[in-house]
C-alpha positions, 0 to 999 in steps of 0.5 A, a space after each residue: 602445902 604439898 610439893 604439887 601446890 608449892 609447884 602450882 604457886 611457882 608456876 603462877 609466880 613465873 606466869 606473872 613474871 613473864 607478863 610483866 607483873 611483877 608485883 604479883 609475881 612477887 607476891 606468889 614467890 613469897 607465898 612459896 617461900 613461906 611454905 617452903 624457905 628451904 627452896 632455893 628456887 622460890 628464894 631466888 624468884 623473890 630475890 629476882 623481883 625484888 632486882 627488878 623492882 629496884 629494891 636493891 638492898 632486899 635483892 642483895 639479902 635475897 640472893 644471899 639467902 639463896 647462897 645460904 640454901 644452895 652455896 654453888 648456885 652460879 646464877 645467884 652467885 653471879 647477880 649478888 656479885 654484880 650488885 655488890 659491885 655496882 653498889 661498892 658493897 663488895 669487900 673481900 677482906 671482911 670475915 663475912 666476905 665469903 661471897 665476895 671471894 667467891 666472886 672475885 674467883 669468878 671474875 678471874 676465871 671469866 677473864 682467863 678462860 674468855 678474856 673478858 674483864 667484866 660481864 658487859 664485854 661477854 654479854 653476861 652482865 645481869 640488867 639491873 635497874 637504874 
């Protein structure tokens, strides 16, 4: 698939997302990921669709894949951190806790910069399905 074709698939995925057709958007994001697994935008879109459909563990895995491709993607880091906190899965002491450590630093920075204790106080919390 060419880059132009991948872009077209991503546009279709986003259009379905905007229309509230999450399952259809997920299918298009999966198609884009199949052709370009190294494309962080496609991985992030898929992870978001999983999150919005309440598939939390799959979304966590998806945001981790985004960060493997784009380690400094603040949006993915923030969403992953919120999910890990909410699910009680954040472990900064584990050897694989780099993401958790980064998110912990991000929270400290937010507190120092904005005087915020968490995303709810700054209005930046990711809306998570219940």
